[in-house]
VEXDOSE-69669 format. One record per residue: chain; residue number from 1; x, y, z of N, C-alpha, C in turn; residue in one letter. Coordinates in steps of 0.1 Angstrom, whole numbers. Example, Ala and Ser with C-alpha at 12.3 -4.5 7.8 and 13.67 -1.06 7.14 Angstrom:
BEGIN
A/1/132/-57/78/123/-45/78/132/-33/78/A
A/2/128/-22/71/137/-11/71/129/0/79/S
//
This chain:
BEGIN
A/1/8/-12/0/0/0/0/9/13/0/M
A/2/4/23/-7/11/36/-7/3/45/2/L
A/3/9/50/12/2/59/22/2/73/16/A
A/4/-10/79/17/-11/93/11/-1/103/17/I
A/5/1/101/30/10/110/37/24/109/32/Q
A/6/28/97/28/42/96/22/43/103/9/D
A/7/32/102/1/31/108/-12/32/123/-10/I
A/8/24/128/-1/24/143/2/38/148/6/E
A/9/45/140/14/58/144/19/68/145/7/N
A/10/66/136/-3/75/136/-15/73/149/-23/L
A/11/60/153/-23/56/165/-32/58/178/-25/F
A/12/61/178/-12/60/190/-4/67/202/-10/K
A/13/79/200/-15/87/212/-20/87/213/-35/N
A/14/78/207/-42/78/208/-57/72/221/-62/T
A/15/76/225/-74/70/237/-80/55/236/-81/L
A/16/50/224/-85/36/222/-88/28/222/-75/T
A/17/34/217/-64/27/219/-51/25/233/-48/N
A/18/35/241/-50/34/256/-48/23/262/-56/E
A/19/23/258/-69/14/264/-79/0/260/-76/T
A/20/-3/247/-74/-16/242/-74/-21/238/-60/L
A/21/-14/242/-50/-18/240/-36/-22/225/-33/S
A/22/-14/216/-39/-15/202/-36/-25/195/-45/G
A/23/-31/202/-55/-41/195/-64/-33/189/-76/I
A/24/-26/179/-74/-18/173/-85/-22/158/-87/Y
A/25/-25/151/-76/-29/137/-78/-44/135/-75/L
A/26/-51/125/-81/-65/123/-79/-68/116/-66/P
A/27/-64/122/-54/-66/115/-42/-80/119/-36/L
A/28/-86/109/-30/-99/111/-23/-110/116/-33/N
A/29/-109/112/-45/-119/115/-56/-119/130/-58/N
A/30/-109/138/-55/-108/152/-57/-104/155/-72/N
A/31/-107/166/-78/-102/170/-91/-87/170/-90/P
A/32/-80/167/-101/-66/166/-101/-60/172/-114/S
A/33/-49/179/-113/-43/184/-125/-37/173/-133/F
A/34/-33/162/-127/-27/151/-135/-38/143/-142/L
A/35/-50/146/-140/-61/140/-148/-62/147/-162/E
A/36/-55/158/-163/-55/165/-176/-49/156/-186/Y
A/37/-55/154/-198/-52/143/-207/-39/145/-214/D
A/38/-32/157/-213/-20/160/-219/-8/158/-209/K
A/39/-11/152/-198/0/150/-188/2/135/-186/V
A/40/15/131/-186/19/117/-184/28/118/-171/I
A/41/25/109/-161/32/109/-149/38/95/-145/S
A/42/48/95/-137/55/83/-133/59/84/-118/T
A/43/56/74/-111/60/73/-97/69/61/-95/M
A/44/80/63/-88/89/52/-85/89/50/-70/I
A/45/88/37/-66/86/34/-52/97/24/-48/I
A/46/100/23/-35/109/13/-30/102/5/-19/K
A/47/107/-6/-16/102/-15/-5/112/-13/7/N
A/48/107/-7/18/116/-5/29/118/-18/38/D
A/49/125/-16/49/129/-28/57/116/-34/64/E
A/50/105/-26/65/93/-31/70/83/-36/60/N
A/51/88/-38/48/80/-42/36/69/-32/33/N
A/52/72/-19/35/62/-9/32/67/-2/19/K
A/53/57/1/10/60/8/-2/61/23/1/N
A/54/73/29/-3/75/43/-1/78/50/-15/L
A/55/72/61/-18/76/68/-30/89/75/-29/P
A/56/98/74/-39/111/80/-38/113/90/-50/V
A/57/105/89/-60/106/98/-71/93/99/-79/A
A/58/91/111/-85/79/113/-93/83/123/-104/F
A/59/77/120/-116/79/129/-127/66/130/-134/G
A/60/63/142/-139/51/145/-147/55/154/-159/A
A/61/52/150/-171/55/157/-183/42/161/-190/V
A/62/42/174/-194/30/179/-201/33/182/-216/Q
A/63/24/177/-224/25/180/-239/20/194/-241/K
A/64/28/203/-246/24/217/-249/20/217/-264/I
A/65/29/212/-273/26/211/-287/32/198/-292/T
A/66/30/194/-304/37/182/-309/52/183/-309/N
A/67/57/195/-308/72/198/-307/77/200/-293/Y
A/68/69/207/-285/73/212/-272/66/204/-260/Q
A/69/75/200/-250/70/193/-238/76/200/-226/Y
A/70/68/199/-215/73/206/-203/73/196/-191/Y
A/71/84/195/-184/85/187/-172/80/195/-160/T
A/72/67/192/-157/61/200/-146/67/196/-132/M
A/73/69/183/-130/75/179/-117/86/169/-120/I
A/74/97/170/-113/107/160/-114/114/160/-101/N
A/75/110/151/-91/115/151/-78/120/138/-74/I
A/76/132/138/-68/138/125/-63/142/127/-49/V
A/77/140/116/-41/144/116/-27/160/118/-27/D
A/78/165/126/-18/179/129/-18/188/117/-17/E
A/79/182/107/-10/190/95/-8/193/88/-21/E
A/80/185/90/-32/187/83/-44/192/92/-55/Y
A/81/195/105/-52/199/114/-63/212/110/-70/L
A/82/221/105/-62/234/100/-68/235/85/-69/N
A/83/224/79/-71/224/64/-73/218/60/-86/K
A/84/224/49/-91/218/43/-103/209/31/-99/N
A/85/198/29/-105/189/19/-101/183/12/-114/V
A/86/178/0/-111/170/-7/-122/156/-8/-116/S
A/87/146/-7/-125/132/-7/-121/124/-17/-129/V
A/88/112/-20/-124/102/-28/-132/88/-23/-129/S
A/89/79/-26/-138/65/-21/-136/59/-28/-124/Q
A/90/52/-19/-116/45/-24/-104/30/-24/-107/N
A/91/23/-35/-107/9/-36/-111/-1/-35/-99/K
A/92/5/-36/-87/-4/-36/-75/-1/-23/-67/T
A/93/-9/-13/-68/-7/-1/-61/-20/5/-56/F
A/94/-18/15/-48/-30/22/-41/-41/25/-51/F
A/95/-53/21/-48/-64/21/-57/-67/35/-62/K
A/96/-66/45/-54/-69/59/-58/-59/64/-68/S
A/97/-47/58/-70/-37/62/-80/-38/55/-93/L
A/98/-48/46/-94/-49/38/-106/-56/45/-117/N
A/99/-49/52/-126/-56/58/-137/-46/58/-149/Y
A/100/-51/60/-161/-43/57/-173/-31/65/-175/K
A/101/-30/77/-169/-18/86/-172/-7/84/-162/N
A/102/-8/74/-153/2/72/-142/8/58/-143/L
A/103/22/58/-143/29/45/-142/35/44/-128/S
A/104/35/32/-123/42/29/-110/53/20/-113/I
A/105/65/24/-109/77/15/-111/83/12/-98/L
A/106/88/0/-96/95/-5/-84/110/-6/-86/S
A/107/117/-2/-76/132/-3/-76/136/-17/-74/I
A/108/144/-23/-82/149/-36/-81/163/-36/-75/N
A/109/172/-29/-81/186/-29/-77/191/-15/-76/N
A/110/201/-12/-67/206/1/-65/221/1/-64/T
A/111/228/10/-70/242/12/-68/246/27/-70/N
A/112/257/31/-63/261/45/-65/266/48/-79/S
A/113/265/61/-83/271/64/-96/286/62/-96/L
A/114/291/54/-105/305/52/-105/312/64/-111/S
A/115/324/67/-106/332/79/-110/346/76/-112/T
A/116/353/84/-119/367/83/-121/374/97/-120/Y
A/117/386/98/-118/393/110/-116/399/114/-130/L
A/118/395/127/-134/401/132/-147/414/138/-143/N
A/119/425/132/-148/439/136/-144/442/150/-150/N
A/120/435/155/-160/438/168/-166/433/179/-157/N
A/121/421/177/-151/415/187/-143/414/184/-129/T
A/122/418/172/-124/417/168/-110/403/169/-105/N
A/123/393/166/-114/379/166/-110/373/152/-111/T
A/124/363/149/-104/356/137/-104/346/137/-116/I
A/125/346/127/-124/337/127/-136/329/114/-135/V
A/126/316/115/-138/307/103/-138/311/95/-151/D
A/127/311/82/-149/315/74/-160/304/68/-168/S
A/128/291/70/-163/280/65/-170/274/76/-179/S
A/129/267/72/-190/262/82/-199/248/78/-203/F
A/130/240/88/-207/226/86/-211/226/76/-223/S
A/131/217/67/-223/215/58/-234/210/65/-246/T
A/132/205/77/-245/200/85/-256/210/93/-262/Y
A/133/220/98/-254/229/108/-259/242/102/-265/I
A/134/248/92/-259/261/87/-263/259/74/-272/I
A/135/263/75/-285/261/63/-293/269/50/-288/P
A/136/281/52/-283/289/41/-278/281/34/-266/F
A/137/276/43/-257/269/37/-246/256/30/-250/Y
A/138/250/35/-261/237/29/-266/240/15/-270/T
A/139/251/12/-276/255/-1/-281/260/-10/-270/V
A/140/270/-5/-262/277/-13/-253/274/-12/-238/F
A/141/267/-1/-234/265/2/-220/253/-6/-214/G
A/142/253/-6/-200/242/-12/-193/230/-4/-193/D
A/143/220/-8/-200/208/1/-202/198/-1/-191/K
A/144/201/-10/-182/191/-13/-171/193/-5/-159/E
A/145/206/-1/-156/210/7/-144/211/21/-148/I
A/146/203/30/-142/203/44/-146/200/53/-134/K
A/147/203/66/-135/198/75/-125/182/76/-125/P
A/148/176/78/-114/162/79/-113/156/90/-122/L
A/149/163/102/-123/159/113/-131/158/109/-146/L
A/150/168/101/-150/168/96/-164/156/86/-166/E
A/151/154/78/-156/142/68/-158/129/76/-159/I
A/152/127/86/-150/115/94/-151/113/100/-165/L
A/153/124/106/-170/124/112/-183/120/102/-194/F
A/154/127/91/-194/126/81/-205/112/75/-204/E
A/155/106/73/-192/93/67/-191/83/76/-198/E
A/156/84/89/-196/75/99/-202/76/99/-217/A
A/157/88/99/-223/88/100/-237/84/87/-243/I
A/158/85/76/-236/80/63/-241/65/63/-241/K
A/159/59/69/-231/44/69/-230/38/79/-240/K
A/160/45/89/-243/41/99/-253/44/94/-267/F
A/161/52/83/-268/56/76/-281/63/86/-290/N
A/162/73/93/-283/81/103/-291/96/99/-290/I
A/163/100/87/-288/114/83/-286/122/85/-299/C
A/164/116/82/-310/123/83/-323/128/97/-326/K
A/165/141/99/-328/147/112/-331/143/122/-321/N
A/166/141/119/-308/137/128/-298/146/140/-297/F
A/167/159/138/-297/168/149/-294/170/158/-306/Y
A/168/165/155/-318/166/164/-329/153/169/-334/V
A/169/142/163/-329/129/167/-334/119/173/-323/E
A/170/123/171/-310/114/175/-299/122/184/-289/K
A/171/115/192/-282/122/200/-272/115/198/-258/N
A/172/122/195/-248/117/193/-235/123/204/-226/M
A/173/114/210/-217/118/221/-209/116/217/-194/T
A/174/125/221/-185/123/218/-171/127/231/-163/I
A/175/121/234/-152/124/245/-143/130/239/-130/D
A/176/141/244/-126/148/239/-114/148/251/-104/I
A/177/142/249/-92/142/260/-82/154/258/-73/I
A/178/161/268/-70/173/267/-61/168/270/-47/Y
A/179/168/260/-39/164/261/-25/176/263/-16/E
A/180/174/261/-3/186/263/6/197/254/4/D
A/181/194/241/0/205/232/-2/210/233/-17/N
A/182/219/242/-19/224/245/-32/231/233/-38/I
A/183/239/226/-29/247/215/-34/238/204/-40/I
A/184/227/201/-33/218/191/-38/211/195/-51/K
A/185/208/208/-52/202/213/-64/211/212/-76/T
A/186/224/216/-73/234/215/-84/237/201/-88/E
A/187/236/192/-79/238/177/-82/226/173/-91/Q
A/188/214/177/-88/203/174/-96/204/180/-110/K
A/189/209/192/-111/210/198/-124/221/191/-132/E
A/190/232/187/-125/243/179/-132/238/166/-138/S
A/191/229/159/-130/223/147/-136/215/150/-148/V
A/192/207/160/-147/198/164/-158/206/168/-171/L
A/193/217/174/-169/225/178/-180/233/166/-186/R
A/194/240/159/-177/249/148/-182/242/135/-185/N
A/195/231/132/-179/225/119/-182/212/120/-190/F
A/196/205/132/-189/192/133/-196/193/142/-208/V
A/197/202/152/-208/204/160/-220/198/174/-219/G
A/198/195/179/-207/190/193/-206/202/203/-206/F
A/199/207/205/-218/220/212/-220/218/227/-225/N
A/200/206/231/-228/204/245/-232/199/253/-221/V
A/201/206/263/-217/202/272/-206/194/284/-211/I
A/202/183/286/-205/174/297/-210/180/311/-205/D
A/203/177/321/-213/181/334/-209/171/342/-200/K
A/204/159/336/-198/149/342/-190/155/343/-176/L
A/205/151/354/-169/155/356/-155/142/354/-147/Y
A/206/141/343/-140/129/339/-133/132/338/-118/L
A/207/122/343/-110/124/342/-95/111/338/-89/Q
A/208/112/328/-80/100/325/-71/100/336/-60/K
A/209/89/343/-58/88/353/-49/77/350/-38/C
A/210/80/355/-26/70/354/-15/69/368/-9/A
A/211/56/372/-8/53/385/-2/42/383/8/H
A/212/42/392/19/30/393/27/20/401/19/S
A/213/8/400/23/-2/409/17/1/423/18/L
A/214/6/427/30/10/441/33/21/446/24/E
A/215/32/437/23/43/442/15/40/443/0/S
A/216/31/434/-5/27/435/-19/18/447/-21/L
A/217/10/451/-11/2/463/-12/11/475/-13/K
A/218/21/475/-5/31/486/-5/37/488/-19/E
A/219/41/477/-25/47/477/-38/37/483/-48/V
A/220/25/479/-48/15/484/-57/12/499/-55/I
A/221/11/503/-42/9/517/-39/20/526/-43/E
A/222/33/521/-43/44/528/-48/44/530/-63/D
A/223/35/522/-70/34/522/-84/22/530/-89/C
A/224/17/539/-80/5/546/-83/5/554/-96/Y
A/225/17/558/-100/18/565/-113/14/557/-125/E
A/226/14/543/-123/12/534/-133/-3/530/-134/Y
A/227/-11/534/-124/-25/530/-124/-33/534/-136/Y
A/228/-42/526/-141/-51/530/-152/-65/529/-148/I
A/229/-74/536/-155/-88/537/-152/-97/527/-159/D
A/230/-91/519/-168/-99/510/-176/-106/499/-167/D
A/231/-117/494/-171/-125/485/-164/-118/471/-161/E
A/232/-120/466/-149/-114/453/-146/-126/444/-141/C
A/233/-129/433/-147/-140/425/-143/-136/411/-139/I
A/234/-144/405/-130/-141/393/-124/-143/381/-134/E
A/235/-135/371/-133/-136/360/-143/-147/351/-138/I
A/236/-155/346/-148/-164/335/-145/-165/327/-158/D
A/237/-174/316/-157/-174/307/-169/-180/314/-181/K
A/238/-187/325/-180/-193/332/-191/-182/340/-199/N
A/239/-171/344/-193/-161/352/-200/-148/345/-201/N
A/240/-148/332/-199/-136/324/-200/-130/324/-214/L
A/241/-139/325/-224/-135/325/-238/-126/337/-241/K
A/242/-130/349/-234/-122/361/-236/-107/359/-232/M
A/243/-105/351/-221/-92/348/-216/-84/340/-226/I
A/244/-91/329/-231/-84/320/-241/-80/327/-253/T
A/245/-88/337/-258/-85/345/-270/-72/353/-267/E
A/246/-72/360/-256/-61/369/-253/-48/360/-250/Y
A/247/-50/349/-244/-39/340/-241/-33/335/-253/D
A/248/-41/332/-263/-36/327/-276/-27/338/-283/N
A/249/-31/350/-281/-24/362/-287/-10/363/-280/F
A/250/-10/361/-267/3/363/-259/13/352/-262/V
A/251/8/339/-262/18/328/-263/18/322/-277/I
A/252/9/326/-285/9/321/-299/4/307/-301/G
A/253/-3/301/-291/-9/288/-293/-21/287/-284/M
A/254/-30/278/-288/-42/276/-281/-40/267/-269/K
A/255/-44/271/-257/-44/262/-245/-58/263/-238/R
A/256/-68/264/-246/-82/264/-240/-84/253/-230/D
A/257/-80/241/-234/-83/229/-226/-76/230/-213/D
A/258/-64/236/-213/-56/238/-200/-63/247/-191/Y
A/259/-67/259/-196/-74/269/-188/-88/264/-183/L
A/260/-95/257/-191/-107/251/-187/-105/240/-176/E
A/261/-95/233/-177/-92/223/-167/-89/229/-154/H
A/262/-81/240/-154/-78/248/-142/-91/252/-135/L
A/263/-100/257/-143/-112/263/-138/-121/253/-131/Y
A/264/-119/240/-135/-127/229/-129/-125/228/-114/K
A/265/-113/232/-109/-109/230/-95/-118/238/-86/F
A/266/-125/248/-91/-134/255/-82/-129/266/-74/G
A/267/-116/266/-71/-110/277/-63/-101/286/-71/N
A/268/-103/286/-84/-96/296/-92/-104/309/-92/I
A/269/-96/320/-90/-102/333/-91/-94/342/-99/E
A/270/-99/353/-105/-91/361/-113/-99/373/-119/G
A/271/-92/381/-126/-98/393/-132/-93/395/-147/F
A/272/-102/401/-155/-99/404/-169/-98/420/-169/I
A/273/-87/425/-176/-86/439/-178/-91/442/-192/Q
A/274/-100/452/-193/-106/456/-206/-101/471/-209/L
A/275/-100/474/-221/-97/488/-225/-110/495/-227/N
A/276/-109/508/-231/-121/516/-232/-130/512/-244/N
A/277/-126/503/-252/-134/497/-263/-140/484/-259/K
A/278/-137/479/-247/-143/467/-242/-135/455/-246/G
A/279/-123/457/-252/-114/445/-256/-105/441/-245/S
A/280/-102/429/-244/-93/424/-233/-79/427/-236/I
A/281/-72/432/-225/-58/436/-227/-49/430/-216/I
A/282/-56/421/-208/-48/414/-198/-57/406/-189/G
A/283/-51/396/-181/-58/388/-171/-49/383/-161/Y
A/284/-55/380/-149/-47/374/-138/-55/363/-132/I
A/285/-48/352/-127/-54/341/-121/-47/338/-108/L
A/286/-55/334/-98/-49/329/-85/-56/317/-80/K
A/287/-49/309/-72/-55/297/-65/-50/298/-51/M
A/288/-59/299/-42/-56/301/-28/-46/312/-26/N
A/289/-34/310/-21/-24/321/-18/-14/322/-30/N
A/290/-16/316/-41/-6/316/-52/-12/323/-64/H
A/291/-5/332/-70/-8/338/-83/-3/329/-94/I
A/292/-12/323/-101/-8/313/-111/-2/320/-123/I
A/293/-8/332/-127/-3/339/-139/-9/353/-140/G
A/294/-1/362/-145/-5/376/-148/0/380/-161/C
A/295/-9/383/-170/-6/386/-184/-12/399/-188/Y
A/296/-4/408/-194/-10/421/-198/-1/428/-208/G
A/297/-7/437/-216/0/443/-227/12/451/-222/D
A/298/12/456/-210/24/463/-204/23/462/-189/N
A/299/34/468/-183/34/467/-168/23/475/-161/E
A/300/18/485/-168/7/493/-162/-5/484/-160/H
A/301/-8/476/-170/-20/467/-169/-17/456/-159/I
A/302/-5/450/-159/-2/440/-149/-3/445/-135/Q
A/303/2/457/-132/1/463/-119/-14/465/-115/I
A/304/-22/469/-124/-36/471/-122/-43/458/-119/N
A/305/-39/448/-125/-45/435/-123/-42/430/-109/L
A/306/-29/431/-105/-25/427/-92/-32/435/-81/I
A/307/-33/448/-84/-40/457/-74/-55/452/-72/K
A/308/-61/448/-83/-75/444/-82/-77/431/-75/N
A/309/-67/422/-76/-69/408/-70/-64/408/-56/I
A/310/-57/417/-51/-52/417/-37/-63/415/-26/L
A/311/-74/421/-28/-85/419/-17/-90/405/-17/P
A/312/-86/396/-26/-90/382/-26/-81/374/-17/K
A/313/-70/379/-13/-60/371/-5/-63/373/10/F
A/314/-59/362/17/-60/361/31/-47/367/37/D
A/315/-48/377/46/-36/384/50/-28/375/60/E
A/316/-33/363/64/-26/355/73/-16/346/66/S
A/317/-17/345/53/-8/336/45/0/344/35/T
A/318/13/341/34/21/348/24/16/345/10/D
A/319/18/354/1/14/353/-13/27/349/-21/I
A/320/26/338/-29/37/334/-37/34/335/-52/T
A/321/44/336/-60/43/336/-75/56/335/-81/F
A/322/57/332/-94/69/331/-102/70/343/-111/F
A/323/80/352/-109/81/364/-116/90/363/-128/L
A/324/84/367/-140/92/368/-152/99/382/-151/N
A/325/111/383/-147/118/396/-144/122/404/-156/C
A/326/115/415/-158/118/424/-168/126/436/-162/H
A/327/132/444/-171/140/455/-166/130/467/-166/E
A/328/122/468/-155/114/479/-153/112/482/-138/N
A/329/105/493/-135/104/498/-122/96/488/-113/F
A/330/86/482/-119/77/473/-112/85/461/-107/F
A/331/92/454/-116/100/443/-113/110/446/-102/T
A/332/117/457/-103/127/462/-93/120/463/-79/T
A/333/108/468/-78/101/470/-65/97/456/-60/K
A/334/92/448/-68/88/434/-64/99/427/-58/I
A/335/111/427/-65/123/419/-60/128/426/-47/L
A/336/128/439/-46/134/446/-35/126/443/-22/K
A/337/113/442/-23/104/441/-11/101/427/-8/N
A/338/105/417/-15/101/403/-13/106/398/0/A
A/339/98/390/7/102/383/19/112/372/16/L
A/340/110/366/4/119/355/0/120/354/-15/E
A/341/132/352/-20/134/350/-34/142/337/-36/L
A/342/138/330/-46/145/317/-50/147/318/-65/R
A/343/159/316/-70/162/315/-84/155/303/-90/E
A/344/150/305/-102/144/294/-110/152/294/-123/V
A/345/159/282/-125/167/281/-137/160/272/-147/R
A/346/158/277/-159/151/269/-170/161/263/-179/R
A/347/159/250/-182/168/243/-191/159/236/-202/L
A/348/165/234/-213/159/227/-225/168/216/-230/H
A/349/162/207/-237/170/196/-244/175/200/-258/T
A/350/168/209/-264/171/212/-278/173/227/-281/L
A/351/163/236/-277/164/250/-281/156/258/-271/S
A/352/159/271/-272/151/281/-265/137/282/-271/L
A/353/128/287/-263/114/289/-268/113/303/-274/I
A/354/109/304/-286/109/317/-293/94/320/-297/T
A/355/92/332/-303/80/336/-309/69/338/-298/K
A/356/73/341/-286/64/343/-275/65/358/-271/I
A/357/54/364/-267/54/378/-263/57/378/-248/N
A/358/70/376/-245/75/375/-231/72/388/-223/W
A/359/72/399/-230/70/412/-223/56/413/-218/E
A/360/47/405/-223/33/405/-218/31/395/-207/R
A/361/41/387/-204/40/377/-193/47/383/-181/I
A/362/39/388/-171/45/393/-159/48/383/-148/G
A/363/38/375/-145/39/363/-136/36/351/-144/I
A/364/45/341/-144/45/330/-152/39/317/-145/I
A/365/33/308/-152/26/297/-146/35/285/-143/G
A/366/47/287/-139/57/277/-136/50/266/-127/I
A/367/53/254/-130/48/243/-121/36/236/-127/G
A/368/27/244/-134/16/237/-141/15/240/-156/C
A/369/24/250/-160/25/252/-175/38/259/-178/H
A/370/42/258/-190/55/264/-194/54/279/-195/I
A/371/42/285/-197/40/299/-198/32/305/-187/F
//
């Protein structure tokens, strides 16, 4: 049996937990983001000394387009970060987790990543390589023993059926948040680069921000010169189509199904910014104490949207969001007054994401979407 509490503990510090307030797995018959049909997920479990099944890794990948994929969650227990393992399919698992988009794998064997000393640089170098990246290893290497992060990645591309020419025809993106344990985060990034192939570093400057309601109010009040008088209306099911139309304009692709799936959770709130002609020029979404996204034609509109949504927050809980940091007055104030800042590093397997109106994305939906 897999205990819900053990699963919750594994997810505690993930980006998706921050973004969706824990609504990621279909536990207790609740709506779940991972029921979204464009998400493939994998859980890896171990059998402890008491014969109890414990989750040690989880990965979830979202299909954005036929070319672009986003790794929403990729979490591994620290004990297994520097170990290679072999796994097998597990057919008997907790009933509430049994649905088509989830695979459960069990660890069979474990060994530490083997290393050797590079005499030229006096540094330790991993001697194993990804079965996808290195042709020699593809032919002669042990394909059964791999890092957990590589297994999570490979399972996703197998289930999406995109293995063929993946590294030349598809792009996968992942966001890594730098927490207090910098060494562990860098170890994770090293595995993702050297074993999985996330070798393209994004030029975006992204920060996870935490503000008290009071500090965010102060930031907005300091931006009073940016206020606009155009109408701001609350989001409901009747005007959801307006959001999807503007969203398509900002990111250049349709994600109606994603936005509609978010709205099913019931605790999504937000506002639409209209101009004097009644056309949409921005929108903002929140779930509980987290701002999922803020999109607007310029920083004036983004400031106004945040100003309008602040009364929806509980002052007893800090407000969190992922800031797409632009070189403007508003971003400077947000970063300067934040209670907490965490760097978010974005990596890709093939290329940077282009043809996006990044200047219209103020707060980005990291953790549940690539934009």
